[in-house]
C-alpha positions as CSV (number, residue, x, y, z in Angstrom):
1,X,111.1,94.8,111.9
2,X,111.8,97.6,113.6
3,X,115.1,99.1,113.9
4,X,115.0,101.8,116.8
5,X,117.9,103.8,116.7
6,X,118.8,107.7,117.8
7,X,119.7,110.1,114.4
8,X,123.4,110.7,115.4
9,X,123.8,107.3,115.3
10,X,121.7,106.5,111.5
11,X,123.9,109.3,110.1
12,X,127.1,107.4,111.3
13,X,126.0,104.6,110.0
14,X,124.5,105.8,107.5
15,X,128.2,108.0,107.2
16,X,129.6,104.6,107.2
17,X,127.9,103.0,104.6
18,X,126.6,100.7,106.9
19,X,123.2,98.0,106.4
20,X,120.0,96.5,108.1
21,X,119.0,93.4,108.2
22,X,115.4,93.8,108.3
23,X,115.2,89.7,110.0
24,X,117.5,89.4,112.0
25,X,118.1,93.3,113.3
26,X,121.7,92.9,112.7
27,X,123.8,96.5,111.3
28,X,126.3,95.6,109.2
29,X,130.1,97.1,108.9
30,X,130.2,98.8,106.0
31,X,130.0,98.0,101.4
32,X,125.8,98.7,101.4
33,X,125.1,101.2,99.3
34,X,122.1,103.5,100.2
35,X,119.9,102.2,98.1
36,X,120.6,98.7,98.6
37,X,117.7,95.7,98.7
38,X,118.7,92.2,99.0
39,X,121.6,91.8,100.5
40,X,123.4,89.3,102.3
41,X,123.4,89.6,106.1
42,X,126.7,87.9,106.8
43,X,124.6,87.0,111.0
44,X,121.5,84.9,109.4
45,X,122.7,84.4,105.8
46,X,119.4,85.6,104.3
47,X,118.9,88.4,101.9
48,X,117.5,90.8,103.7
49,X,120.4,94.0,104.0
50,X,118.9,97.0,103.4
51,X,121.1,100.5,102.8
52,X,120.3,102.1,106.0
53,X,118.9,105.4,104.2
54,X,116.5,102.5,102.1
55,X,114.5,101.3,105.8
56,X,114.2,105.4,106.5
57,X,112.5,105.5,103.7
58,X,110.1,102.9,103.3
59,X,110.0,102.6,106.8
60,X,112.0,100.4,108.9
61,X,113.6,102.7,110.9
62,X,112.0,104.8,113.9
63,X,114.1,107.6,115.9
64,X,114.7,108.1,119.8
65,X,114.9,110.9,121.3
66,X,119.3,110.6,122.3
67,X,118.1,110.1,126.4
68,X,115.7,107.1,125.4
69,X,118.4,105.0,125.0
70,X,120.6,105.3,128.3
71,X,116.7,104.5,129.9
C-alpha cells in the first residue's frame, strides 16, 4: 500500500502525530510516534499502523503535486 499525499498534507499529519495503516490506508488521528510500527488500526483492527515519518522512510508514502489532488 502506497499513500499518495502532498508534502503539505504530510507535514500536517507529522505535526499532529498521525499514523497510516499499511493494511487499509486509513490515517489515524494522533497518538502515533514518528517511528512507530505495528500499532493497532482503529478502522480495520489490524496491527499495521506506522508513524508518518517511518512510512515515508520505508517507502510507503509518495508525494504528489498540489494540483494533482484537485483534479
